[in-house]
C-alpha positions in Angstrom: -1.5 -13.1 15.7 0.7 -10.4 14.1 0.3 -6.6 13.8 0.6 -5.7 10.2 0.7 -2.2 8.8 0.0 -1.2 5.2 1.4 2.2 4.2 -0.1 4.0 1.2 0.9 7.4 -0.3 -2.7 7.7 -1.6 -6.0 5.8 -1.1 -6.1 2.9 -3.7 -2.3 2.2 -3.5 -3.0 -0.2 -0.6 -5.5 -2.2 -2.7 -3.5 -2.1 -6.0 -0.3 -3.3 -4.3 -1.6 -5.4 -1.4 -5.3 -6.0 -1.7 -5.1 -9.8 -1.7 -2.4 -9.8 1.0 -4.5 -7.5 3.3 -7.4 -10.0 2.9 -5.1 -12.9 3.6 -3.7 -11.4 6.8 -7.2 -10.7 8.0 -8.2 -14.3 7.2 -5.2 -15.4 9.2 -6.5 -13.4 12.2 -3.7 -10.9 12.1 -4.5 -7.3 13.2 -4.4 -5.1 10.2 -3.6 -1.3 10.2 -3.8 1.2 7.4 -1.8 4.4 7.4 -2.4 6.8 4.5 -0.1 9.8 3.9 -2.0 12.2 1.7 -5.4 13.8 1.4 -7.4 15.9 -1.1 -9.1 17.8 1.6 -7.6 21.1 0.6 -8.7 21.0 -3.0 -10.6 24.3 -3.7 -14.0 24.4 -5.3 -14.4 20.6 -5.3 -16.4 19.7 -2.2 -18.2 16.9 -4.0 -15.0 15.2 -4.9 -13.7 15.4 -1.3 -16.9 14.0 0.1 -16.8 11.2 -2.5 -13.3 10.3 -1.5 -14.2 10.2 2.2 -17.1 7.9 1.5 -14.8 5.6 -0.5 -12.2 5.5 2.2 -14.8 4.6 4.8 -16.2 1.8 2.5 -12.7 0.4 2.0 -12.0 0.4 5.8 -15.3 -1.5 6.3 -14.6 -3.8 3.4 -11.2 -5.0 4.7 -12.3 -4.7 8.3 -9.2 -2.8 9.3 -8.5 -2.7 13.0 -7.2 0.9 12.7 -6.9 3.6 10.0 -5.0 6.9 10.1 -4.7 9.6 7.5 -1.7 11.9 8.0 -3.5 14.4 5.8 -0.6 15.8 3.9 -1.6 17.4 0.6 -1.3 15.0 -2.3 1.7 15.5 -4.7 3.5 17.7 -2.2 5.4 15.3 0.0 8.7 16.1 -1.7 8.3 19.7 -0.6 7.9 18.8 3.1 11.0 18.3 5.3 11.7 14.6 5.8 12.0 15.0 9.5 8.4 16.2 9.8 7.1 13.2 7.8 9.3 10.8 9.8 8.1 12.2 13.1 4.4 11.8 12.1 4.9 8.2 11.0 6.9 7.4 14.1 4.0 8.5 16.3 1.8 5.9 14.6 4.4 3.2 14.8 4.9 3.9 18.5 1.2 3.4 19.0 1.0 0.2 17.0 4.4 -1.4 17.5 4.1 -3.4 14.3 5.5 -6.8 13.4 5.2 -6.5 9.6 5.1 -3.3 7.4 4.3 -2.9 3.8 5.6 0.2 1.9 5.6 1.3 -1.7 8.6 0.7 -3.9 11.5 3.2 -3.7 11.6 3.9 -7.4 7.9 4.2 -8.4 7.1 6.8 -11.0 5.5 9.2 -8.5 7.4 11.4 -6.1 4.9 10.8 -3.3 5.7 7.0 -3.5 9.4 7.6 -3.5 9.2 9.9 -0.4 6.9 7.5 1.5 9.4 4.7 1.0 12.2 6.9 2.2 10.2 7.9 5.3 9.3 4.3 6.2 12.8 3.0 5.8 14.1 6.0 7.8 11.9 4.9 10.7 13.4 1.5 11.0 16.7 0.3 12.3 16.5 -3.1 14.0 18.1 -1.8 17.2 15.4 0.9 17.5 12.5 -1.1 16.3 13.0 -4.4 17.8 9.4 -5.6 17.4 9.6 -5.2 13.6 10.2 -8.5 12.1 9.6 -7.9 8.4 9.6 -5.0 5.9 8.3 -5.4 2.4 8.0 -3.1 -0.6 4.9 -3.6 -2.9 4.3 -2.8 -6.6 1.6 -0.4 -7.7 0.0 -0.6 -11.1 0.6 2.5 -13.2 3.5 3.6 -11.0 6.0 0.8 -10.4 5.6 -0.6 -14.0 5.8 2.8 -15.6 9.3 3.6 -14.2 12.0 2.7 -16.7 15.0 3.7 -14.8 17.2 1.7 -12.4 16.5 0.2 -9.9 13.6 -1.8 -11.2 11.2 -3.7 -9.1 12.7 -7.2 -8.6 10.4 -9.3 -6.4 11.9 -12.0 -4.1 8.6 -12.9 -2.2 5.2 -13.9 -3.6 1.9 -14.3 -1.8 -0.7 -16.7 -3.0 -3.9 -14.6 -3.3 -6.0 -17.1 -5.4 -8.7 -17.2 -2.7 -8.8 -13.4 -2.6 -8.5 -12.1 -6.1 -12.3 -11.5 -6.6 -12.5 -9.5 -3.4 -9.4 -7.5 -4.4 -11.2 -6.5 -7.5 -14.3 -5.6 -5.5 -12.3 -3.4 -3.2 -10.7 -1.6 -6.1 -14.1 -0.9 -7.7 -15.0 1.1 -4.6 -12.6 3.8 -6.0 -14.9 4.6 -8.9 -12.6 7.3 -10.5 -9.5 5.2 -10.2 -10.5 2.1 -12.2 -11.3 2.1 -15.9 -11.7 0.0 -18.9 -8.8 -1.8 -20.6 -6.2 -0.7 -21.7 -6.4 1.7 -18.7 -3.5 0.6 -16.5 -5.8 0.2 -13.4 -8.5 -1.8 -15.1 -9.9 -5.1 -13.8 -8.2 -6.9 -16.7 -4.8 -5.3 -15.8 -5.1 -6.1 -12.1 -6.0 -9.8 -12.8 -3.3 -10.0 -15.5 -0.7 -8.8 -13.1 -1.8 -11.3 -10.5 -1.8 -14.1 -13.1 1.7 -13.1 -14.2 3.0 -13.1 -10.7 1.3 -16.4 -10.1 3.1 -17.9 -13.1 6.4 -16.7 -11.7 5.7 -18.4 -8.3 3.6 -21.5 -8.9 0.2 -20.0 -7.9 -2.9 -19.2 -10.0 -2.9 -15.6 -8.7 -0.2 -13.9 -6.6 1.1 -10.5 -5.4 4.8 -9.8 -5.5 7.0 -8.0 -3.0 10.6 -7.1 -2.4 11.5 -8.2 1.1 13.8 -5.5 2.5 14.2 -7.0 6.0 13.2 -10.3 7.5 13.8 -11.4 11.1 10.9 -13.8 11.4 11.7 -17.1 13.0 
């Protein structure tokens, strides 16, 4: 049994990038933890939207059966304006509680500043001689962010997870976020999600797969 942490800049990133892998870790009896960086709680004159997002998050927690969830509640789209040391200290508090074996983080060159900053925060927290329990660190791809960045470096996966058994549930989880999924050719459509998984499967010998860049691996 491993302790596995999924880091998201915003709710839905964890499902777009790792939904099948989350379900797979749970199926394997690992303990799964979700840490989300941002919140829309400070949006003015939009109480209904805030309440809807809170309901969606609670449904997602129950859907995946997370062992633990934490929102750091930084305002969305503002992470690049916050001193890195503050972000790192908040994340370290959570890591010190959990002492994770495996961590999933967004890709460093996604087309959203929040994603870029979260990757920098996560990687800043880990050096093997300070986080000896950490055995693996992986970066995931996020539809409409990773694939819409046309500058170097590009996402170049070196690890693939077979999610054939879990693709239907991944779609179900994404549909909880009613305002984040749309009809094709919207980049976060059901067709796009399944197509990406089919493509990654064709690259790795599975029917459906999720792709990752393994940044660190000390698993036996």
